C-alpha positions in Angstrom: -0.1 0.1 0.2 1.1 3.3 -0.4 3.5 4.9 2.2 1.7 6.6 5.4 1.4 10.4 4.5 0.7 10.8 8.4 3.6 10.1 10.7 2.6 11.7 13.7 -0.7 11.7 15.9 -2.2 15.0 15.8 -4.7 17.0 18.2 -8.5 16.2 17.7 -10.3 17.9 15.2 -12.1 21.2 16.1 -16.0 21.7 15.2 -15.9 24.2 12.2 -18.3 27.0 12.6 -20.5 27.9 9.8 -19.7 31.9 9.4 -21.5 33.0 6.4 -20.2 36.3 4.2 -21.8 38.0 1.8 -18.7 39.7 0.6 -17.1 36.4 0.1 -19.9 34.6 -1.8 -20.3 38.3 -3.8 -16.3 37.9 -4.8 -17.0 34.1 -6.1 -20.6 35.2 -7.8 -18.3 37.4 -9.8 -15.5 35.1 -10.1 -17.2 31.7 -11.5 -18.0 32.9 -15.0 -14.6 34.3 -15.8 -13.4 30.8 -14.3 -15.7 28.9 -16.2 -14.8 30.5 -19.9 -10.8 30.1 -18.8 -11.7 26.4 -18.4 -13.8 25.7 -21.2 -16.8 24.8 -19.4 -20.2 25.6 -20.9 -23.2 25.6 -18.3 -26.9 24.9 -19.4 -29.1 25.5 -16.8 -32.1 23.7 -18.7 -35.2 23.7 -16.6 -33.2 23.9 -13.1 -32.9 27.9 -13.2 -36.7 28.5 -14.0 -37.8 26.2 -11.7 -35.6 26.9 -8.6 -36.3 30.7 -9.3 -40.1 29.8 -8.6 -39.1 27.8 -5.6 -37.1 30.5 -3.9 -39.7 33.0 -4.9 -42.4 31.0 -2.9 -39.7 30.1 -0.1 -39.0 33.9 0.3 -42.6 34.7 0.3 -42.7 32.5 3.2 -44.9 29.6 1.4 -42.2 26.8 1.8 -39.1 25.8 2.8 -36.4 23.8 0.6 -34.6 20.9 0.6 -32.3 20.2 -2.5 -31.1 17.1 -3.4 -28.3 17.3 -6.0 -26.4 14.5 -8.0 -22.7 14.5 -7.2 -20.8 13.3 -10.2 -17.8 15.8 -9.8 -15.6 17.6 -7.2 -16.7 20.7 -9.9 -20.1 20.7 -8.6 -20.0 23.1 -5.5 -18.6 25.6 -8.0 -21.3 25.1 -10.8 -24.3 25.0 -7.9 -22.6 28.4 -6.6 -23.1 29.8 -9.9 -26.8 28.4 -10.4 -27.8 29.8 -6.8 -26.1 33.0 -6.9 -26.1 34.0 -10.7 -28.5 32.2 -12.6 -31.5 32.0 -10.5 -31.3 35.6 -9.4 -31.3 36.5 -13.6 -34.3 34.3 -14.3 -36.6 35.4 -11.5 -37.4 38.9 -13.0 -38.1 37.2 -16.3 -40.7 35.3 -14.4 -42.3 38.2 -12.7 -40.9 37.0 -9.5 -37.9 39.0 -8.4 -36.3 37.9 -5.2 -36.6 40.4 -2.6 -33.3 39.0 -1.0 -30.2 37.0 -2.0 -30.4 33.5 -2.3 -29.2 32.2 1.1 -28.0 28.8 1.6 -26.9 25.8 3.8 -24.9 22.8 3.0 -23.6 19.6 4.3 -20.0 19.3 3.7 -17.5 16.3 4.8 -15.1 17.4 7.7 -12.4 15.5 6.2 -12.5 18.0 3.1 -10.5 21.0 4.8 -7.9 18.0 5.6 -7.2 16.7 2.1 -8.0 20.1 0.2 -6.6 22.6 2.5 -7.2 25.1 5.0 -8.5 27.9 2.5 -11.0 25.7 0.9 -12.3 25.0 4.7 -12.4 28.8 5.5 -14.3 29.4 1.8 -16.9 26.6 2.7 -17.6 28.1 6.1 -17.9 31.7 4.4 -20.7 30.0 1.9 -22.7 28.8 4.5 -21.3 25.0 4.9 -22.3 22.9 7.9 -19.3 20.2 8.6 -20.6 17.0 9.0 -18.6 14.0 10.3 -19.9 11.3 8.1 -18.5 8.2 10.0 -20.6 8.9 13.0 -23.9 10.3 14.3 -22.8 13.9 14.3 -25.9 15.4 16.5 -24.6 19.1 16.4 -24.2 19.0 12.6 -27.6 17.3 12.4 -29.1 19.4 14.8 -27.8 22.7 12.9 -29.3 21.2 9.3 -32.6 20.3 10.8 -33.1 23.8 12.2 -32.1 25.7 9.2 -34.4 23.6 7.3 -37.1 24.2 9.9 -36.5 27.7 10.1 -36.7 28.0 6.5 -34.5 31.4 5.5 -32.0 29.3 4.3 -32.5 26.3 1.7 -30.5 23.3 2.8 -28.4 21.7 -0.1 -27.4 18.3 0.3 -25.6 15.2 -1.9 -27.5 12.0 -0.8 -25.0 9.6 -2.6 -22.6 11.0 0.1 -19.4 11.7 -2.3 -18.6 12.1 -5.6 -18.7 9.0 -8.2 -17.0 10.7 -11.2 -19.7 9.0 -13.2 -22.3 11.2 -14.9 -24.3 8.3 -16.5 -24.5 6.2 -13.3 -25.4 6.8 -9.9 -24.2 5.3 -6.4 -26.5 4.4 -3.9 -28.5 7.2 -1.8 -27.5 7.5 1.9 -30.7 7.6 4.0 -29.8 11.0 5.7 -31.5 13.6 3.2 -34.8 11.4 3.8 -34.4 11.6 7.5 -33.9 15.4 7.6 -36.8 15.9 5.6 -39.2 13.9 8.1 -37.5 15.5 10.9 -38.0 18.9 9.7 -41.6 18.6 8.4 -42.3 16.7 11.7 -41.4 19.8 13.5 -43.5 22.1 11.1 -46.3 20.1 11.6 -46.5 20.0 15.5 -46.0 23.8 15.5 -49.0 24.2 12.9 -46.7 25.6 10.7 -48.3 25.7 7.4 -45.3 26.2 5.2 -44.8 23.1 3.0 -41.4 21.4 2.8 -40.3 20.9 -0.7 -38.0 18.1 -1.4 -36.8 19.1 -4.9 -34.4 16.6 -7.0 -31.3 18.2 -8.9 -29.5 16.4 -11.9 -26.0 17.2 -12.8 -24.5 15.7 -16.0 -21.1 16.3 -17.3 -20.0 15.4 -21.0 -17.4 16.8 -23.6 -18.5 19.3 -26.2 -16.1 17.6 -28.9 -15.2 14.0 -28.9 -11.1 14.2 -29.6 -10.8 10.4 -30.0 -6.9 11.2 -31.1 -6.4 12.5 -27.4 -8.1 9.6 -25.9 -6.1 6.9 -28.0 -2.7 9.1 -27.2 -3.8 8.8 -23.3 -4.7 4.9 -23.7 -1.1 4.5 -25.4 0.7 6.3 -22.5 -1.2 3.8 -20.2 -0.1 0.9 -22.2 3.3 1.9 -22.2 3.5 3.0 -18.3 2.3 -0.6 -17.5 4.2 -2.8 -20.1 1.2 -3.8 -22.1 1.2 -4.7 -25.5 -0.9 -2.9 -28.1 -4.1 -4.5 -29.9 -3.6 -4.8 -33.3 -6.7 -6.4 -34.3 -9.1 -4.5 -36.8 -12.3 -3.5 -35.5 -15.7 -2.5 -37.2 -16.7 0.4 -35.2 -14.5 3.3 -33.6 -15.8 2.0 -29.9 -14.9 -1.4 -29.9 -11.1 -1.5 -29.7 -10.9 1.4 -27.4 -13.1 -0.3 -24.9 -11.5 -3.5 -25.4 -8.0 -1.7 -24.8 -9.5 0.5 -21.7 -10.7 -3.0 -20.2 -7.2 -4.7 -20.6 -5.8 -1.7 -19.0 -8.4 -2.2 -16.1 -7.6 -6.0 -15.8 -3.7 -5.4 -15.6 -4.2 -2.9 -12.9 -6.7 -5.2 -11.0 -4.1 -8.2 -11.3 -1.5 -6.0 -9.8 -3.9 -5.4 -6.8 -4.8 -9.0 -6.2 -1.0 -9.9 -6.2 -0.4 -7.3 -3.8 -3.5 -8.6 -1.4 -2.4 -12.3 -2.3 -5.9 -13.0 -3.9 -6.3 -15.8 -6.4 -9.5 -15.2 -8.3 -10.8 -18.1 -10.0 -10.1 -18.6 -13.8 -12.9 -16.9 -15.6 -13.9 -14.5 -13.1 -15.1 -11.2 -15.0 -13.5 -7.6 -14.2 -16.4 -6.7 -12.7 -16.7 -9.7 -10.2 -12.9 -9.1 -9.5 -13.1 -6.1 -8.4 -16.2 -6.6 -6.1 -14.1 -9.4 -4.5 -11.3 -6.9 -4.1 -13.4 -4.4 -2.3 -15.1 -6.8 0.1 -11.3 -8.2 0.6 -10.2 -4.5 1.2 -12.9 -3.3 3.7 -12.8 -6.9 5.6 -9.3 -6.2 6.2 -9.3 -2.6 7.3 -12.4 -3.6 9.7 -10.7 -6.2 11.3 -7.7 -4.0 12.2 -10.2 -1.2 13.6 -12.2 -4.1 15.3 -15.2 -3.1 13.4 -18.4 -5.0 12.7 -18.9 -5.4 9.2 -22.8 -4.3 7.8 -24.5 -2.0 6.0 -24.0 -0.5 2.2 -20.2 0.3 1.0 -20.6 3.8 1.7 -21.7 3.1 5.2 -18.6 0.9 5.6 -15.9 3.1 4.4 -17.6 6.0 6.6 -17.2 4.0 9.6 -13.6 3.0 9.0 -12.9 6.5 8.0 -14.2 7.6 11.6 -12.1 5.0 13.0 -9.2 6.1 11.4 -9.7 9.5 12.5 -10.0 8.6 16.0 -6.3 7.2 16.0 -4.9 10.0 14.0 -6.6 13.3 15.7 -6.5 12.5 19.6 -7.6 14.5 22.8 -4.5 15.1 25.5 -1.6 14.2 23.2 0.5 16.7 24.8 0.1 15.1 28.4 1.2 11.7 27.0 4.5 10.7 28.5 7.3 9.9 25.9 6.8 6.1 25.3 2.9 6.6 24.8 3.2 9.3 22.7 5.5 7.5 20.4 3.0 4.6 20.1 0.1 6.8 19.6 2.2 8.0 16.6 2.7 4.5 15.2 -0.9 3.7 15.7 -1.6 7.0 13.7 0.8 5.8 11.2 -1.1 2.7 11.1 -4.5 4.0 10.9 -3.4 6.2 8.1 -2.3 3.1 5.9 -5.9 1.6 6.5 -7.3 4.7 5.7 -5.5 4.8 2.1 -6.6 1.1 2.0 -10.4 1.9 2.2 -9.8 5.1 -0.3 -8.6 3.1 -2.7 -11.7 0.6 -2.3 -13.9 3.6 -2.3 -12.1 4.7 -5.6 -12.9 0.8 -7.4 -16.7 1.7 -6.4 -16.6 3.9 -9.6 -14.1 1.8 -11.9 -16.1 -1.3 -13.4 -16.0 -3.4 -16.6 -20.2 -2.8 -17.0 -19.7 0.8 -17.3 -18.1 1.2 -20.6 -19.7 -2.0 -22.1 -23.4 -1.3 -21.4 -23.5 2.1 -22.9 -20.1 2.8 -24.9 -19.5 5.9 -25.9 -17.0 9.0 -26.0 -18.3 10.4 -22.8 -18.3 7.0 -20.6 -14.7 5.9 -22.1 -13.1 9.2 -21.2 -14.8 9.0 -17.9 -13.2 5.5 -17.1 -9.9 6.5 -18.4 -9.8 9.3 -16.1 -10.6 7.1 -13.2 -8.0 4.8 -14.0 -5.2 7.3 -14.5 -6.3 9.2 -10.8 -5.9 5.5 -9.4 -2.7 4.5 -11.0 -1.3 8.2 -10.0 -3.0 8.0 -6.4 -1.1 4.5 -6.0 2.5 6.0 -7.1 2.1 9.1 -5.2 2.4 11.3 -8.0 -0.2 12.8 -10.3 -0.7 11.2 -13.5 0.4 13.7 -16.4 -3.2 14.0 -17.7 -2.4 15.1 -21.7 -3.0 15.9 -24.0 -6.3 17.5 -22.9 -9.6 15.6 -23.9 -11.3 18.9 -24.7 -13.7 21.3 -23.2 -16.9 20.0 -21.1 -20.2 21.3 -20.7 -22.4 20.4 -17.4 -26.1 20.2 -18.0 -28.6 20.9 -14.7 -32.2 19.6 -14.6 -34.7 20.0 -11.8 -37.0 16.9 -11.2 -40.6 16.7 -9.8 -40.8 17.7 -6.3 -40.9 14.8 -3.7 -44.1 15.5 -1.2 -42.9 14.9 2.5 -46.0 16.1 4.1 -48.6 13.4 2.9 -45.8 10.5 4.0 -45.9 11.8 7.6 -48.5 9.7 9.1 -46.4 6.5 7.4 -43.2 8.2 9.2 -44.8 8.2 12.3 -46.1 4.6 11.9 -42.8 3.0 10.7 -40.0 5.6 10.6 -37.5 3.2 9.1 -39.9 1.8 6.4 -41.0 5.4 5.5 -37.2 6.7 5.2 -36.3 3.9 2.9 -39.6 4.5 0.7 -38.9 8.3 0.6 -34.9 7.6 -0.2 -36.0 5.1 -3.0 -38.3 7.6 -4.8 -35.5 10.2 -4.5 -33.1 7.8 -6.2 -35.7 7.1 -8.7 -36.3 10.7 -9.4 -32.4 11.3 -9.6 -32.1 8.5 -11.7 -34.6 9.8 -14.5 -32.3 13.1 -14.7 -29.2 11.3 -15.8 -30.0 10.8 -19.3 -29.3 13.7 -21.6 -32.2 15.5 -22.7 
């Protein structure tokens, strides 16, 4: 596994407060269009800007409170959403004869780990933009209470990614976590108990990325570079279509990478096992190994297991009372932190391979899917080798398309929730997943 990046135990993580700043948000609002032009990212707001402008007009009139659940395929999503909320929606509202009386104000949940790997500047910006930091691997009651209160108070729309993390695939969604549905029921129940007439609206928001041009020559060159780097002989068989040979090359690269990881973990897959089956076996082995190290019980979805491992690692890396430990115990704490960081690296690699699969490029092969899977494989190799992969030549400029789904009623489900909470949360989560899935296909 990669060497530990954490060499010593560190002081316990402090809670990051929410400190919204309209000045910071205004600067970001002005910078974003220029940034997207420099990146060549074309934004198409589709029906999202108009639909959300109407929703925010009703919210600011005191008629509703908003919970917005968005697809999370990319680390670019927060910037795309900031432009949608702070630029496009206010611009759309006057055209609907519903000008917003005040700026769009948001609260959103973000992983407490982001400032750790992205840096303190990003953490500072997230706080100033209305972010609520949450520990995903445990029941973070203070963060959930803050999100619940914001949703009930209603002045700020609450924005959440129900997938929990990016999967880097526009054409496939990760299983949803139940937290969004639970927050919706908590808030709706609070409103009902106080006879508050405002309706809680749960709005699904789709985000889809694609390439504006199909640069097959750039994709071929990057496949060549990967094959050379991994020592794979190039395929020379003729093909009847432009997709099949590139798909086969990408699958061979993935199989080669999988073989190396299996050798590292001393895994011996049965002969004839598909790449998808081998990836699943590797995932389960990696999770079980990390869980055994931290003495965790296996159970729940892959995302839930990853979050528990992450939290267990953090508990050993970020510790209370470090300065009070005698030298020997402090040295042992450093050892434990290094071992925890290695197990965290193992989990990260497993989590990364949640998105890498043979079926994604086989089920609906096209340039976008091939390019997304290529980027995932490049990122995995660079991450294993502890240095960024030289991603060139460029695959070209991208576009992002936003789409708003039908609102999901919550108040009509309250009786079911009070009768059987778990079942009601499952049903609402499934309804949200169905609606978000319907937004994946391009218009």
